[in-house]
N, C-alpha and C positions, 0 to 999 in steps of 0.2 A: 504494500500500500504506500509506504514511504517512497518507494521507487516510482510509483505512478505519479505521485504529487510532484516529485522532482522533475519528471519528464514533462508534465503539464506546465510547470513553471519555466522549464528550459524552453519549451515551445513558445510560451508567452514572451519570454525574454528574447528568444530568437526572432519572433515576429516583430517585436518593438525595435529590435536592433536593425532588422531588415527594413522596416518601415522608415526608420530615421535615415538610413542610408539612401533609400529611394527618395525621401524628402529632400535630402541634400542634392541629389542628382537633378531632381525636378527644379529645385531652386537655382542651381547652376545653369541649367538649360534656359530657364526663364530670364535670368540676368543676361546670358549670352544673346538670347533672342532680342531682348530689349536694346542691347548695345548695337546689334546689327541693324535693327529697325531705326534707331537713332542716327546711325551713320548714314543710312539712306535718306532720312528726313533732312539732315544737315546738308547733304549734297544737293537735294532738291531746293532747299532754301537758298543755297549759294547760287544755283542756276537762276532762280527767280530774281535774286538781288542783282545779278549780273545783267539779266534781261531788262530790269527796270533802269539800271544805270545806263545801259546802251540806248534805250529809248530816250532817256533824258539828254544824252549826248546828241542823238540824231535831231532832237527838237531845237538845238541851238541855231541851226541854219534857218529854221522857220521863224525865228525871232527877227523881225525887221530891223530893230536897233542893232543887233549883233551883226547881221548880214551886211547892213550898211556900213558899220564900223570896219568890217573886213575889207570891203570894197575901197573905203577911204584909205586904209593903210596900203593896199596894193597899188593904188594910184598915186600915192605921195611921191615926191621926188626923192631920189637916192642921196641927195647932197644935204639933207637936213641933219644938223649935228647936235642940236640941243632940244630939250623938252619944250623950251620957250618957242623955238622955231616951229616945232611940230604943232604946238598949241595954236600959234598964230596962223599957220597954214590951214589948219582944219576949222578954226573959228568956233562957231556955235556947235559944230559936230564933234568937237574935241572929246566930250564925255563918251561918245560911242567908240572912239578909238581906244580910249583908256579902258573901257569895258572889255574890249577884245583882248588886250594884253593881260588884264587881271583874270580873264577866263582861261587863257592859256596857262597862266601861273597856277590856277586852281587845278586844272586838269593834270598838269605836271606833277603836283604833289599827290593828288588822288591816285594817279597811275603808279607812281613810285611806291606808294603805301599798299598797293595791291587792291584798291577799291575799284579800279577800272581796268578793263582788259586791254592789253597792249595792241592786239590785232585790230580790235574795233576802233580804238583811238587812231591808230595808224591809217586804217582804211578810210575813216571819215575825215580826218583833219591833217594828215601829214603835209600835204601841199600848202594848206593855209597856215599851218604853224611855221613851216620853213620860210615861206614868203614873208610872213609877219616878222620873223626874226631877222631876215635879210634887210628888210626895210627899216627896222628899229635898232639894229645892233649898235651902230655908232651912237645913237641917242642914249641907249641904255648904259653904254660905257661912260658917256659923258655924265649921266645922272650919278653913277657910282663914284666917279672921280670928284664931282662937285659936292656930293653929300658925305663922302667917305664911307658909304654903306655898300659894301661889296655884295650884300644879299639882295639888292634891289633887282627885281625881276630875274632872280636866280633860276627859278623853275621854268621860265620862258626859255632861257638859254639852255637849260638842261634838256628839256623835252625836244627842242629844235635840234640840238646836237645829236641826241639819240636817234631822231628820225633821219637825219642826214647820214649818220653812220650806218643805220640799217639799210637805207636805200643804196648806199655805196657797196655794202657787203653782199647784199642779195640783189641780183638784177631785178629790181622792182619795176615791173612793167605796169602800165596803167590797166585798170580793170577790163577795158574793152578788148585788150590784147591777151592779158593773162588768163582771163576766164571766158574766152570766146567759145569754147566747146562745152561750157557748163550747161547742164539741163536740170530742171527741177525734178525731184523724185516724185513719182506718182503715189498718191495715197490710195489705199484700198477703201472701197465704199463700206460704210458701216453695216 
């Protein structure tokens, strides 16, 4: 009889021991599943954030003030040497020109910090950024010299130089040539 009691207690203990081991396994699988699910969710969130940032970038050229500022910079003479000359040349449109430069500055910082995708920024704005830098480089150096602030428009210079280097390193053809054979992928009907 004593032997039977011990056997029953041993089976009860064995069952509790087995149950606790299974509980640990199930808990571990649950935690692992939650981690995998979280990883997928974080990646989707990143893609969503990148999509929103890309749309915001694309909307810049739809802003008439910004677009007008770009055109003004592109058309300004190459011999302007100071911010005063630039301001006098553009007159009442001067704030539009300054907005373009501060926008390039912001995009440079955001791209460097990983908040904007290099490829999107390059495809959308490389020509405009490079041209803006070419037209304002002397003026920016003069501003730095006059104020003693080496960081004045530092990100405009940084992003323009990265764009120039990239274009020189990779034979960067315009889209109409580089992607002439591109075709959209067909979606299956639902």
